[in-house]
N, C-alpha and C positions, 0 to 999 in steps of 0.2 A: 504494500500500500504506500503510495507516495505521500510525502509530507505536504502540508498546505504551502510551505515555503517553496518547495520544488514546483508545484503547480503555478504559483504566482510568478516565480522566476521565468517559467516557460511562457506565461502570458505576456510578461513585460518584454521578453525578447522578440516574440512574434509581433507585438504592437510596435516595437521599435523598427520593424521592417527587416529584421535579420532572420528571415524564414529558414534559409539554409543553415545558418548557425544554430537555430533551435533544433533542427533535425539532427545535426551533428552532435549537439550537446545532450539532448534529452531522449532521443529515440534509441531503442535497443538495436543491435546489429541485425537482428532478424525481424525487425518491425515491419508492419504492413499498413498501407492505407487503401481505402476504397472510396470512390466517389459515386454517390447514389448507389445504383445496383451494378456498376461496372466491375470488371475483374480487378482484384486487388493488385497493387504494386508492392513487391516484396523486397526487403533488404534496404538498410539505411543508405548504402551507396546509390542504389537505384532511385531512392526517394530524393536524395540530394540532387542527382542529375536531372530528374524530372522537374524539381522546383527551380533549379537554375534556368532550365529551358523556358518555363512559363514566365519567370521574372524577366528574362532577357528580351521577351517579346513586347515589353512595355517600357515607357520612359520612367514610370513610377507606379508603385502599388502601395497605397496607404491602407493600413489595417487598424480596425477599431473593435474592441470587445464591447458588445452590447449586453448589459446586465451582469449579474453576478456569475462567478464560476460555481458550478454545481459539482460537489464531490460526495461520493458515497463509496467508501472502501477503496477498491482498486479502479473505480469508474469515475470519470470526470466528463463534464459537458460544457461546451462553450457556444455562445451565439456571437458570430463574427460578422463584420461588415467590411467588405473589400472595395476599394475604389481603384480601378485599373485605368491608368492614363496612357494611351498610346502616343507614339511620336506625332502622329497626325490624327485628328478626330477628337470626338468628345470623350470625356471620362465616363466609364461604365461602372455601375454599382451592383454588387452581388452580396446578398446575405446568405449565410449558411449556418447550420448547426453541426458541430463536430462532437461526436461521442468517442471517448477514449477509454482504452483499457491499459492500465499500468501494471508492471511487475516490479515491485519495489519502487525504486526511483527512476525507472526507465519506462518510457512509453512503448508499448508493444503492438497496439492496434488502434487505428483511428478510422472512423467511418464518417464521411461528410454527407450531409443531406442538404440539397438546395434544388430550386426549380430554375433551370437555365433560361426558361422563358421570362423569368422575372428580372433578368439583368437589364437594368434601366440606365438611362443617361442621368448624370448628376445635375 
């Protein structure tokens, strides 16, 4: 079970925009993520590669946590808001809920839920 301090440190790092650093620091080597009902991406290195690719396709990505962090044993839940600003064009906004499973102080599984149709202009 993760400490509240670990979960809060994770949140601060993500909110600071260091998404890849958060994966490197907090995710277990065998961690996996899944977006909606897509196949999971497995392994911390693969997760960092995917995140770098996503981030590199935008001029900036701002991340905000909406509401409290929910923690119950080895489970945590976040409500995030992302603002994706491309080189050209309007900023797009996406909200998602992330459900996490932790093993001790390491994140081992994360499942993201969002409606891609609701991605709107800021």
